[in-house]
N, C-alpha and C positions, 0 to 999 in steps of 0.2 A: 595437740600435736605431736610433743617431743615424744610426749608415755606412748600415744600412743603405734609411732617407730619404735622401740624402743621395745615393745607390746611384743610387736610382729617380728620384729628376727630374735626375742630371744628362742619363739612361737616356731620360730623356719631350726635356730639352731637346731635345737630337741628334736626336730622332724628326724633334721639330718643325722644326728647321735644317737638317731636308729635304727634307722638305713646303712648305718655300718655297723654297730651292733648287731644284728637281724644278720648280714649278707659276711659273717666274720664266719668262714667254717669249724669245726669240731668233728669229735673225734664218730661219729656217725658218718662221714665226711669220708674223712680216711681210710675210712676200714671195706669203705667198699672198691676206692681209688687201690689200695691192698689187693683187694680180692682179685679187679682185675692184673692189675699187674705183677705182683709176686707173690702171689700162692702157691706159682708154679715152681720156684726150688725154695723157698721159704715156707711151704705148710701151710694150711687153715688157722691153725693158732700159731706162727709166725715165730716157729722151738724149729726149723729149719732142715723137718726131714717132710720137706714137698715131694711131686712126683720122679721133677728131673736133680734130685741133692744126689742119687745112689749114682746120677751118669757123672756127676762133675771129681771133677782130680781135689780138687779143696770145697769140702763142706759149706750148705752156707753157714751162715754164722744165725743161731738160735738172738733173736729181735726181741724179745723177752726180759733178758739178761742187758742190756745194755748202759742201765739205769747202773747196773750189781755192776757190770767192768770199768764205769766211771768214779769212785767210792759213792754211792749213793744217788748219785749227780747225774742227770738229763742232759746229754752236752747235746742241745737244740743247732749249735753251728754247725759242731762237727757233722750230725744225723744229716740236716739241712746239705753240705758239701759232698758226701757220698754217696745218698739219692740223686743230685740235681750232677752229677762227674767229677766236678769238680777235684773233690781229691777221690780216686782210689785206686793208684799206679798202683799197689798192694792187693788190687781187688780185678783176677783176670777177667771172672766168673759174670762180673757185674755190667750187667748191659746197660746200656740209652736206656736215660727218657726224658728224652725231648718234650715229647707231651705234655710232662708233668708242667715245664716250662711256661706252657705255652697261658696263653689267658692275663685275664684282668691284676695287678700287682694291688695288695693291699699291707696295713704296715705293721712286723711279726712283730717279735724283741727275742732277739735269737740267743738272750740269755746277760746281754752287756749292757742290759738299761737302752739298748737306742732304738727305734722304730725303726725297721732295716724296711722297702719294696722291697715283697719274696710272692713269688706264685701261686696262686690262691689253693690248686692243688697242692702244692706241693707244702703248702703251712696245715692243708686239710689234712697226710702221710703224716707231717712232721709230730701234728694231733693224739694220733694213732697208735701211733710207734710210742707217742710220751705214756697212754694213755693203758699199752700194757704192761706195761714192766711190773716185773715179778714182787715183787717186796712193799707191792701198793694195799 
């Protein structure tokens, strides 16, 4: 009887782990969010040449060079905080992205080795930005 309970618990845990892994967003999910929210300024290739870029007092940054500007390491926590608005004081043209903060939270390692509850859409966008870095 105890063996059956252990086996049932093990199977349930495997099923739960499979669901969590299947629900993690990837770069392709983030690409769609980027197209909806960012291309107007950053352009289709994220190089800062979107249709609105010409009319801005300070042109948007080339987002394919984030890693290069940070010594070859993609700064996940910093990118998250820029997108969510926490550290945008020096970016007057960067809009608010409240919709990216809505929805369910998922565990995400921002680079400190700790899993932090983070909005799924925000994780997807960061995954996409990390995937398009020029040095890859």
